[in-house]
N, C-alpha and C positions, 0 to 999 in steps of 0.2 A: 538120506541121498546127501552127497557132499555139494557144498552153496558155493560157487567163486565169491570171492568178496566184492559187489559191486557199489555204486552209489548212484545219488540220484543229484545230477546238477542240476544248480539252481543260478538263475537270471534273469532279471527285470526287462531286457529286450534280449533280441535273438541278434546279437550285432553281430557283423562281420567279423571283426577282432577285436570286440570289446569283451571279456571275461573276467566280470567283475559281478558281488551281489551285490543286493538293492539295500538301503538303506545301511543306518549304523550296526540293526542286529544281524545284516545281512552281509555286511563287507568284512573281508581279511584284509588287510592291506597286503602290500606282497613281498613285505619283510616280515610281517608276522605270518603269513604263508606257508614262503619258507623255512622259516624258525621251526613252526609247528610242524611240519612236513619231516625235517630233517631230523628233531630228536625223536620222533617217532620212528624212523628207519634205524637211525642207530639204535636205541631200545631192541627191536626185532630187525635182526639183520635183512632175513629173508621169510617172504612171509609162506609156508607153506601146510598143505592139508595133513592134518591129525590121522592117523592109521583107522580102516574101517574098526573099531570095535564094536562094543554092545553099546556101549556106554554113547559115541556117538551116532548109532545106526537111530539111537532112540531120540538124541538132541533133534535128528534130520527130522523127525516128524512133528519138532515144538515148533512156534511160531517165530515167525520167520524177526528176527531183532533188529528194529528201523532208530535211526536218531535222527532229529531234526533240531535246528536252532530255531528257540525262539524267533514268533516276528517275522518278516514277508516272507525267509526264506523257504517255511515251511507251509505257508499257504495254499502248496498245489498239494497236501496231503492231505487236506480237509477232507476231502468226497471220500476219500480210501478210509480215513477213520472212522466215515459215519456209513459206510458201505457196508452190507452183509457180508464181506468178507474180511472183514475187520479182526475179527477175533483170531485170524491166520495172521496177523501182527501183534509182535509187541513194540509200541509206541514209547519212544522215552525224549522227552526236552530236554537243552543242555542249551545253556547262557553264553557257551564261547565258543569258535570252532576247535581251538587247543583241547578242548574235553572229548572233542569226538573224537581228534583224528588216531591217538594212539588205541583206541579203542577199534578201532578200524582197522588200522594197518595189525594190532595184533590175533586180529580173528574173533572179538570180542563182540563185535557186531556185522549183520549181514549186509547192511546197506543205510547210505545217511545220505540226507541233503541238506549241502552244503554248496555256500558259492562255488561260482564256477572258476573263478580265478586260481583257488585251493584246489578244486578240479583236478585242472591241470597239474600244478603243481603235484599233487599225491601222485599223481599216473608216472609223471618222468621219474620220482624219487625212488615209486616202486617199482620202475622199470616193468609198468603193464600191471600191475598182481593186482590195484586199484583202476577201476576201471568206471567210465560214464554210461550208466544204463540208460540216459534221458534226460532232459530239460521238463522239471514238471512245474516250475512257472513263469510266467509269462504275463505281460499287462498290470503291474502293481502300481505303476507312476501315475500321478493325477498332480495336477494344477488344482489347488481347493483355495476358495475366497468367499468371503461372505460380499463383497461389492460386488452390486447388480451391473456395474459400467463395463467390469472387466467380462469379456466373452469369446478373446481372441489372443494369439500371441504380442498383435500391433499393442494391444491395449495395457501390455505391461509395463511400456516405456513411460520411466519416470517412477516407476515405483521400487519398493522394495520387494524380493523373495525370500521366504526363509525355507531351509531346506538342509537336509544331511546329505553326508556323500560324497564330501570334500575329495578331490583326486580320485573316485571313482565312475562307476560308470551314471549315478542320477548325476553327476557335475557334468560329465561329455556328453550325456544326451540335452541334457539345458540348455548347454552353450551350442551344442551343434544344432541345437530347434531355433534359438531364437536366430543365431546365424541366417540361418534358411529362410528365417521369415523377416529378415530386413533389420534386423537390430546386432548391438554390437553391447556384447554381453558385459563389457568392460565399462563402458560409458554410459550407453541409455537405462541397464538396468543393475540393480545393488542389489548382490545376492550375500545374506550371508548364512553362514552355516555353524551346525551346531550337531556335538556329538551321539546325542539320541534325540530320535523321533518325538520322545516325549516331550522333550522340551520343544518341540516347534509347535507341537499341539499346547503346549501351556503359555507358548510367547502369543498365539493364535487368541489367546482367549483372554488375552488384554489390552492387545493392539485390534483398533475399528478398524473392518476392512481391511482387516491382515490376509498376505496370500503365502502359499507354501507349496513346495513340493513334495506331498506323501506321500509315501506306500501303504498297502493296502497289510495290515488290518486298522494303519494309523487313521484312513480317511472316514472309515466308520465308528471308529473312537472318535473321532474329532466330532462327526454330525452328529452324534449320541448327547456330546455337550453343549453344541448350537445348532440347533434345525437351521440358523440363517445359512450356512455354511453346504457350498455346493462344488461335484465338481463341474469346472469349464473346460477343461483340457485332458483330453489321454493321451499319454505322452505314447500310447503304441502306436495310437490311429494316425497322430501327428506325424510321428518319424517312417509309419508306413507311408504317407502324404508326399515327403522328400526324400524317400532314398528306396533305390530299383534293382536294387543287385542283390539282395540278400539270398533269391533263390536259386539264384546261377552259381553262385559263390559258396552254395552247400549250406546255411546258413539255417533255412526255413525247406523242410521236407514237404514235397508236392504232394497234393490230393490225389492227380490222374497223370499220365505221361511217362515218357520215359527220356533218357540220357543215355546215350550212346556214343565213347569214345575207342576210335579204330575199332568199333565192332563190337567190341565187350559194352555191356550195360552196363551201367552204374547202380549198384542194388542201393549203396546208403548215402546218404546226403548227407555229410557231415564236411565240416572244413579238412580234416585230416583226408579223409576218405579221397576228396579232389585233390589235395596235392598228392597224394599214390599215385593217383592214377595222370598225375605230369599235366595237370590244369594251377599255373601263377594266376594272379589278379593283383593289377593297377585299381583301385578303388577309386570311387569318386573323391572323396574327401581326406588327400593323404595325411594331414593334421589327426583327422579324429582315428579313421579307419586302416592309414597305410604306415603311421610310422609312432614312435613311442617317445614325445619333442622333448625330453626332456636324457633320455641317452645318446649316447654319441652315434658320429656315424660307423664307428665301426660293430657299437654293438647291434645298430641300428640292421646294418648291410647280414649279420647272421642269426637272423631272428628266427629263423624257420629251421636252421642249422645248429643251434646248440648241442643236440646230439649226436651231430658229425665226429667222427674219431678225426677228423681234419682238426678240429676247437675244441676239442673237449677230450677227457679221459671220466669213465661210469657212466657213459649215456648223460652227458652235462653235468654231471655231477661238481664238476671242477672242470674250469675253465681252460682254454691253451691261450693266454692272452695275448702273447707274444708272436703266435700263425694267426690269431685273429687280425691284430694290427700288421702284418704284414699281408695276408688278403686285402683288410681295408687299404692300403694305399694301392695295391696294385688295381683296385676296381676301383678307385677315385682318377687316379692316371686313363684308365679306361673308359670309363662314360666322362669324364674331363668332369669329375665333383668340384668345383671350387671352395674349397677352405682352409684357413690355417693349419687343421691336422683332421687325421682320423678320428681326434680324440675330441674334437665340439659337439656341441649339443645340436639335434640337425634342428633344434627350434631356430636358430641362428641364422641359417641358410635361407637364403633367397627361395622362393617357388620354383622354379626351374633347379636347381640343384636339392631340394627337397624329392623333386620328381624322378631327377636321374635316379639317386638312391635306391628308390622305390623301384625302378627299372631296372637297375644293377641286381638287387637282390635276385627279382624276380626272375628273369630272361636266363642270370649264373645257375638256377635250379635245372636247367635243363628242358623245358615245359613241350609237350607236345601240345598245347590249349593255353592262349593267353589270353584272357580277359580282363580288358581294359574299358572302365567307367570314366568318360569324359578328361580324357588322359590330358590333354592340352588346355583343361578352363584355366585363364587368370594366369597364362604363361606369357610370356613376350614372346617376338618374333623369332628371335635366333634360339629356346628352349622348345618352341613346337616345332621349331624344324628338328630339330636332335630328336624329340619324339619319333614325327612320322618316319625319319630315316634308319632310327632303330626297329621299328615295326616291320617295315621294308625289308630288312636285312633277315631279321626271324621268319619272316615270310618266305625268304629264299631261301632259307635254312630249315623248311618245312613245316613251321610254326603254324598252326590255326588260329587268327586270330579276332573275337569276338571283339568289334569295337562300337561301346553302345554312348553314342554322342548324339548331345542337343545341336550342333555345331552343321548346318546343314552341308555346308559347303564342305567341312572335313569330310564329311560320309561319301560326299559325291568325289573327293580326289582319292578318299584313300579305299574305298572295299570296291570286291571283285564284285561281291552279291550283296544285293541288300535286299533284306526282309523287313516288310513296316509292320509294326504290332500296332492295335487300337483295342483298348481296353482288354487285354488276355486275348485276344486274336489274331493272327495271321492274316493282313488283310490283304497282300502282297508281297512277290519275290522277283527281282529283279536285277539286272544284269549290271554290271559298275562300268563298265568298258562305254556303252553309249545310252545312261540312264534314262529313261523318259521323267522328265521332270515332273511334268504337269500330273500326269499319272500317280509317282510317288507320294503328289503333293495333296492328290485328293485321298490316297491312301492312308495318309497322315488323322488327315479328318474322319475315316471312317466309313467313305465309300467308297 
């Protein structure tokens, strides 16, 4: 049978917007991902199916050719390798992603486990000929130490933490979790980065009570050398404690229940699927999940539309910078984004102006549903008023808004309907016109 080229996208966390691998062996920089994909696509302009000859028919009965990167990227394949159906697969391990990409694009591989940022790049560069089949590795990041006094994020204050993955998922996750637990990543904790996880384990071996963020299988390898090492924090569990918007925006597929938009059931729970159904998202952490800080205002405004013919040629292969610049200027004027120019880095903007960039991007896509998680957190009175005005205007245009907020007054002021959830159960549904505050308060406690 004919096999469509597919691959398993791997990520350390099912982050709402973070698509990068975990650890040095599982991380491909954006420039490297672009370069590897572009060179492979140039070498093979189109991915085509070979004619159905006797030779290809015989090949269809052969083992499925699967490639993996050495290290945490391929951890999710371990059970498959040891399963009774392993004989149906031919596994090959590679040291770098750029060894895999040409083979995958040319059809010399049937599937590959690669970092998710490379997955996205490959999909775009091949116009969908290479697709994501599944996410096969989750929850491989841990804080490891032999220090008996370290048991929580608060205990990391004043310590040095060794890790890999600077500029990728591991760094973003750690910094986010430190901030959520009341620590300043730049002041309260010293983070030292290494290029390889093996360098981190070597450093731990020579440093008393060292603390490190490590992916599997390096955690186990380190513990085999030093029995005093223990996992004190599972970063997946810690993430779940502070982030409550993953399911709603399609990062984690639910085990039960259904979602319907305009009467149609949403069958595939992934970010692209929700976007195609007209769902936009204003995340709770604008810096980690909503913006790419080192990119310009203009670039952030078109993040979801780089393959739009208005802004690029060849489905995103070549950006039309003049059109993007003109669009960004009009959006800055429309949404009152105050900056020196549209080329200014969004990291340099105030919180209110950063939020305006996100709202502009999400509303201009013409959504039918807008999910807003804590949209005014950390904003001043003027910026808060602007966000609320945009929400009211969107509602008047027929946009359904799902507001998630810890600000009780905001919920009471903005809602037409209030649904209270407690530990995964709906405790009550109330009208927003004359909300019964006492009943809502009791429902929030599970009563």
